[in-house]
N, C-alpha and C positions, 0 to 999 in steps of 0.2 A: 525417430519416432519410439524407439525402446528405452532411449534414456528420458525423452519427457513422461511415458509410462513408469518408470523408475523413481523418479523426480514427485511425482503426484503422487504414489506410493505413500513414501517421506513422509510429504504434507497433511496427507490424512492420518498416518500413524502418529505425527506431531499431535494435531487435532486431537484425537482421540485418547493419546496417552494422557494430554493434558486434562482431557475432562473426565479419566479414570480412575489418576490417581487415588490413592486407598485414603481414608482419614486419618489424619497428622500427618502427611506426607511432608507437609510443610511448617509444622511445629514446631516452636522451639525449646530446645532439648541442650539444657544446661551444663550438661554429663557428657555431652561430644560437642564442644566447642573447640573449634580451628582445627579439626582435623586432617591430614592427608591425604588423599586417596588411598582406599581400602577395600576390600573383597567389601564390609557392611555399605562402604559408601563408593561408591565408586568415584566418583566426581570432588571426593571431600564433602569437608561441613565447612562454616561459615565462625564468625565471634558469637553468633547468635546459637550455635548448636542445628544449624537448617543443612536437611542435606542439598548441597548444590546441584546434581542431577536433577532431583527432583523441583526444584525449585525453576531451573534452568526452562526444563518440560513445559511444566508449567507457563514460565513467560514465555516460552515461542508458541504456543498456541493462544495465545491473549493477545501477541504481538499479532498473530494470523486473523483474531479477527477482526480484528481493532486496524489493521492493512485492509480488511475485504472490502468493511465497510466505509473508510477513508475512497480507496481509491474509485469505488461503485459510483458514493455521491459525486466523486472528482470527476469521472466520465460521464455522469449524466448532465452535468454543468457544460460541461466541453460539448454536448451533443443537445444537447438546446439550446445553447448559443451559437455553434454551425447550423445548426436549421432554423435561426432566429434571420441568419444574414441575408439568406434568400428573401424573405420579405420585402423587399422594396432596397430602394438604393441606401435609403434613412437608415434603416436595419444593420446592412450591409455594413457603413460607415460607421455606426458605434461601436459594433462588434471588432470591425477593426483599427477602430481606436481603444478599444479595455483591452484586449488584445495585445497589443503591444507595450501597453503602458502595464499589463502587468507584466510582462516578460523585463521588461525592462529596470524594472524593480529588483534587488537584494533577495535573493531566495528567501534562505535558513532566515533572514534576519525580518521578510517578512513572516514569515511561521511562527520565530517566535514572539513576533508583533497579536498575531491575531491567537494565539496562544495563550497569549498574557490580559489581554483582553476579554477572552472567554468565561478564564479565573483557572484554567490550566487544566487537568484532567480527562480525561477519556474522551469526555465531550468536546472538550477545548480540543484535543490532538484532532477528533473526526475531521472537526468543520474546518480547523486551518491547515490541515492536508487537500481537503475539498475545495478551498478556496485558492487554492498557489500552486497547483497540478496539473489543473486543465490548460493554462493556455495554447501549449504545441498539439496540442493534438485537437484543442477547439479551432486552429491554424488550420490545422491538415481538413480535418470535415468540411470545414467551410470552405477549403477551397475544393472536396472533391462536392460538395452540394452544388455549388455554383455552376460548374461543369457539366453535371448530370439535369440539372433543371435547363439548361439551355441545352437538350436531346429534343431530339424529335418529338419523342411519345408524351414527354411531360407537356409538350407545345401543345400534340393532341388533347390531351387531357384538359387542358386551364380555355383550349377551344371549345370544348364540349360542356365546359359551365363547374368544372371543377375547382373547389375552391383551394387556399392556400396551405389550408393546412389536411386538408384533403391527400394533396401531391404528396408535402411532406411525409403522411405518413406511410401513403402505398409504391413512390414513386423512390424517395430521397433515403428512407429511412433504410426500409433493405440492402439498396446498395451500400449503405455508409456501412454493413455491419463489419467484412473485414478489415476496417479499419477503428473502429469502435471499440473491437477486438481485443487486435495487438495493442490500441491505445493505455485501454486495461491493465493489458499484461504488461506496459513497461510504468506505470503506473505502480501497478502494487510491490511489489521491491521496495521499489522508492519508499512507499507509503511505511512501510514497516521500519527500515533506518533510518527516516526523519524522525517515526515515533520512537525510537531508542532517545535521536539526540535531544529530543525532547524532553523524554525523561532524565535524559541522562543529566541535563540543567536544572532537574526541576518541574518542569509544564507540564511533563504527558501524561504517565495513567498515575492515578490514586498510589500512595507509597506503599500505601497495608494490601496492593495487589502484585502478584510478581509482575517483575518489567524487567526485559534483558538492560536497561537504560539502565533503573537503578539500581542492581545489581553490579556492572560496570562503575557505577560511580559510589557504590560503595566498597568494591574492591578498591581502589584508588588506595587509602590509607592502610589494607591490610597487604597490599604487594611493598607496603614499604617497609613491611612486619616478616617480609619471607615468607606468605601465605601468597603462593605465585595463585595455587587451584583454586581459588576463589575466583578468576577473572579467567582464566583457561575456559570454563564448558560453556559459558553463555557467552565468550566472543567466537570461539569455534561453532557453536550452535546458529547463533547468527550467521555467520560468514555461510558456514552449509544450507541454511533456510533460504539467502540469495543466491546462491547457487541454482541451489534447487529451482527456484520462480524462472531463475534466469533457463533455466531448463526446459521446464516445461513452458513454457512460455514461447520460446522458439520451435517446439512440437508443436504448441498448437497454432502457430502462426505458419508453419508449413500446411498443416490440414486445412486452417480453413483457409488460404488464399495462395493454393501449389504454385502460381504461376510469379508471386513474389511475398515480398511483405511490405510493411509500414517502412517508409525512408522521409 
């Protein structure tokens, strides 16, 4: 649990730091082009004289916001389909076929196709992630919902005239909360990494906004010129955020379901 608190503190600090950056921290400075790490610029500057540490902090905060929105949307899709599978055999069959079809498609290729169809940008990233990360969680929720729907107290509720929607809201949804939390935690870091991947190939966050993927893409040419520090901060920052999310997720899973986690 202690590791989870440390990880949460780090994530909140990154979000707050990205919002509280002073004016001009991300601006171009022709007099400070391609400076290596030094006291005035701890992570160095890029070819436009922008401070890499400030850009990395702003980019990580942006990635966390996009990842949170995308993971939340994908989780909602999974919950809706998982509960819909309990509305009769036809609905269950349709959800099952849709889930298996989505799982059988190449994951990142599908991400690229949806992002491209949406025209890229932040909206394209959120929609692409939301429509590609739900299948595994949906399959788990579908199984749990069917097991709960077959229980005696659900049968009693139906015998008393409760509607399918009422049963789903009052019996199924609360029972699925641990799986929903665990699924969201698994999707969150994947969303951030895939946002960086889409931004790296030009289909992610708009180029004028700070993005880890854009920074890493821009650093390719500068690394060849010996400016190694241009890629170091964004790469390490992305890895650190992914590890922090994993630690926080593990702590939250243990808190929400002490007897076990999502399998």
